[in-house]
C-alpha positions in Angstrom: 21.4 -205.8 62.9 22.3 -209.0 61.2 24.3 -211.5 63.2 26.7 -213.6 61.1 27.1 -217.3 61.5 30.5 -217.1 63.2 29.1 -214.9 66.0 26.1 -217.2 66.6 28.5 -220.2 66.7 30.7 -218.3 69.2 27.8 -217.5 71.5 26.6 -221.1 71.3 30.0 -222.4 72.2 30.3 -219.9 75.1 26.9 -221.0 76.4 27.8 -224.6 76.1 31.1 -223.9 77.8 29.3 -222.3 80.8 27.1 -225.3 81.2 30.1 -227.7 80.9 32.0 -225.6 83.5 29.1 -225.7 86.0 28.6 -229.4 85.6 32.3 -230.2 86.0 32.5 -227.8 89.0 29.6 -229.4 90.8 30.8 -232.9 89.8 34.3 -232.4 91.2 32.9 -230.6 94.3 30.5 -233.5 95.1 33.4 -236.0 94.8 35.8 -233.9 96.9 33.1 -233.2 99.5 32.9 -237.0 100.1 36.6 -237.5 100.2 37.8 -234.3 101.9 35.0 -232.3 103.5 35.7 -228.7 104.3 39.3 -228.9 103.1 41.4 -225.7 102.6 44.4 -225.6 100.4 46.8 -222.6 100.5 44.2 -220.7 102.4 41.7 -221.1 99.6 38.6 -223.3 100.0 38.9 -226.5 97.9 35.5 -225.7 96.2 37.0 -222.5 94.8 40.1 -224.3 93.5 37.8 -226.9 91.9 35.9 -224.1 90.2 39.2 -222.9 88.7 40.1 -226.4 87.7 36.8 -226.9 86.0 37.2 -223.5 84.3 40.6 -224.5 82.9 39.3 -227.8 81.6 36.3 -226.1 80.0 38.6 -223.5 78.4 40.8 -226.3 77.0 37.8 -228.1 75.6 36.5 -224.8 74.2 39.8 -224.1 72.4 40.0 -227.6 71.0 36.4 -227.5 69.7 36.8 -223.9 68.3 39.9 -224.9 66.4 38.3 -228.1 65.1 37.3 -227.4 61.5 34.7 -230.2 61.5 33.0 -228.7 64.6 33.0 -225.2 63.0 31.6 -226.5 59.8 28.9 -228.5 61.6 27.9 -225.5 63.7 27.7 -223.2 60.6 25.5 -225.8 58.9 23.2 -226.0 61.9 22.9 -222.2 61.9 22.1 -222.1 58.2 19.4 -224.8 58.6 17.9 -223.0 61.6 17.5 -219.8 59.6 15.3 -221.8 57.2 12.9 -222.9 59.9 9.5 -221.3 59.9 9.1 -220.3 63.5 5.6 -219.8 64.9 4.2 -216.4 65.8 3.0 -215.5 69.3 -0.6 -216.5 68.6 0.3 -219.9 67.2 2.7 -220.5 70.1 0.1 -219.6 72.7 -2.5 -221.9 71.0 -0.1 -224.8 70.8 0.9 -224.4 74.4 -2.7 -224.4 75.5 -3.4 -227.6 73.5 -0.4 -229.3 75.0 -1.4 -228.3 78.5 -5.0 -229.4 78.1 -3.9 -232.8 76.6 -1.4 -233.3 79.4 -4.2 -232.8 82.0 -6.6 -235.1 80.1 -4.0 -237.9 79.9 -3.1 -237.4 83.6 -6.8 -237.7 84.5 -7.3 -240.8 82.4 -4.2 -242.5 84.0 -5.4 -241.5 87.5 -8.8 -243.1 86.8 -7.2 -246.3 85.5 -4.9 -246.3 88.5 -7.9 -246.0 90.9 -9.8 -248.8 89.0 -6.9 -251.1 89.1 -6.2 -250.3 92.8 -9.8 -251.1 93.6 -9.6 -254.4 91.6 -6.4 -255.4 93.4 -8.0 -254.7 96.8 -11.0 -256.9 95.8 -8.7 -259.7 94.7 -6.5 -259.6 97.8 
């Protein structure tokens, strides 16, 4: 089943919208928790109302971005370019992941050794 560019762009915008909604909801919630802890408005907890407010703002942003011709053109260009990318197969991905993990451990070990040497030198000086 081939997925067209518009559908991929729509799914991307929906995913981005969910992230924006969650960030706004938690942001508003943290501010209101400082200002009005445990507040209830019209029998509804303030946190739930802030979730609805964040959803409305996110929907407004989503509509504005979706109707923006420049944003649609950009997202379609990104999708076309991503289709040209040569993605690694499972074997290459696994090998690269192992190399990155081993190199991370080696660098961490080297930094730890330098830290211990410098710590010992500072103790000698002081």
